[in-house]
C-alpha positions as CSV (number, residue, x, y, z in Angstrom):
1,M,86.5,-38.4,34.1
2,L,86.3,-38.4,38.0
3,I,85.9,-34.7,38.0
4,A,82.8,-34.8,36.0
5,Y,81.4,-37.6,37.8
6,N,81.6,-35.4,41.0
7,I,80.4,-32.1,39.1
8,E,77.4,-34.4,38.4
9,M,77.0,-36.2,41.7
10,K,77.1,-32.0,42.9
11,L,74.2,-30.9,40.7
12,R,72.2,-34.2,41.2
13,N,72.4,-33.5,44.7
14,I,71.3,-30.1,44.8
15,F,68.3,-30.8,42.6
16,I,67.2,-33.5,44.9
17,D,67.9,-31.3,48.1
18,N,65.6,-28.4,46.0
19,I,62.8,-30.7,45.0
20,K,62.4,-31.6,48.6
21,K,62.9,-28.1,49.8
22,Y,60.4,-26.4,47.7
23,R,57.8,-29.2,47.6
24,K,57.4,-29.1,51.1
25,L,57.8,-25.1,51.3
26,A,54.7,-25.6,48.9
27,G,53.3,-27.8,51.8
28,L,52.9,-30.9,49.3
29,S,53.2,-34.5,49.4
30,Q,55.1,-36.5,47.0
31,M,51.3,-37.7,45.8
32,A,50.0,-34.4,45.7
33,L,53.4,-33.2,43.8
34,A,53.1,-36.4,41.4
35,E,49.4,-35.6,40.6
36,R,50.2,-32.1,39.5
37,C,53.0,-33.5,37.5
38,K,50.8,-36.0,36.0
39,T,53.2,-39.0,37.2
40,A,53.2,-41.8,40.2
41,A,54.0,-40.9,43.7
42,S,56.3,-43.5,43.2
43,Y,58.5,-41.5,40.6
44,I,58.6,-38.4,42.6
45,G,60.1,-40.7,45.9
46,E,62.7,-42.1,43.5
47,I,63.8,-38.8,42.3
48,E,63.8,-37.3,46.0
49,I,66.1,-40.6,46.5
50,G,68.7,-40.3,43.9
51,K,67.7,-43.9,42.0
52,K,65.7,-42.1,39.3
53,F,66.4,-38.4,37.5
54,P,63.4,-36.6,35.5
55,S,63.4,-35.6,32.0
56,V,63.7,-32.2,31.0
57,E,60.2,-32.2,29.9
58,M,59.8,-33.5,34.1
59,I,61.7,-30.8,35.3
60,Q,59.5,-28.4,33.7
61,K,56.5,-30.2,35.3
62,I,58.0,-30.2,38.4
63,A,59.0,-26.5,38.8
64,K,55.9,-25.4,37.8
65,A,53.9,-27.4,40.2
66,L,56.1,-26.0,42.3
67,D,56.1,-22.1,40.8
68,V,59.7,-22.0,40.9
69,P,61.8,-21.1,37.8
70,P,63.8,-24.3,36.6
71,Y,67.0,-22.9,37.1
72,K,66.3,-22.5,40.7
73,L,66.0,-26.2,41.2
74,F,69.5,-26.5,40.6
75,M,70.8,-23.8,42.6
76,E,72.3,-23.7,46.2
77,K,71.2,-21.5,48.4
78,D,74.6,-19.3,47.9
79,D,74.5,-19.1,44.0
80,I,74.4,-15.8,42.3
81,Y,71.1,-15.2,40.8
82,L,70.4,-14.9,37.1
83,A,69.3,-11.4,37.5
84,N,72.2,-10.1,39.1
85,L,74.1,-11.5,36.4
86,P,75.1,-9.3,33.1
87,P,73.2,-10.7,29.9
88,D,76.2,-12.5,28.3
89,K,76.9,-14.0,31.6
90,K,73.4,-15.1,32.5
91,Q,73.6,-16.7,28.5
92,E,77.0,-18.7,29.6
93,L,75.2,-20.0,32.9
94,I,71.7,-21.0,31.4
95,D,74.0,-22.8,28.6
96,K,76.3,-24.5,31.1
97,L,73.1,-25.6,33.2
98,Q,71.2,-27.2,30.1
99,Q,74.4,-28.7,28.9
100,A,74.6,-30.2,32.8
101,V,71.0,-31.3,32.5
102,A,71.5,-33.1,29.0
103,E,74.5,-34.5,30.2
104,I,72.9,-36.3,33.7
105,V,69.5,-37.3,31.6
106,S,71.9,-39.0,29.4
107,S,73.8,-40.8,31.6
108,M,70.7,-42.0,33.3
109,D,69.3,-43.0,29.5
110,S,72.5,-45.3,29.7
111,I,72.3,-47.1,33.2
112,Q,68.5,-48.2,32.4
């Protein structure tokens, strides 16, 4: 269970770092990003400090507002890009990412 927790925390930290990175690259404040996502700036702030984790739907809104594919929000800078993977490996990675996101969202629901 500790390994799963560490993986979840690492994925969460990667997500948080990427939200901040892409928001700043887009020249957006938390308020501007929140407006594009039709949510509160305080919610974006809570996401960026790790207090809250967004739903899959909100992750899609954030990605669209930042003009990046959603999967990039979960990738470290040294990760292999999907475009370079064979189709079977690409699907395997997508499935694992979707499962990890679902587990994080589920764990956040149980905390609240």
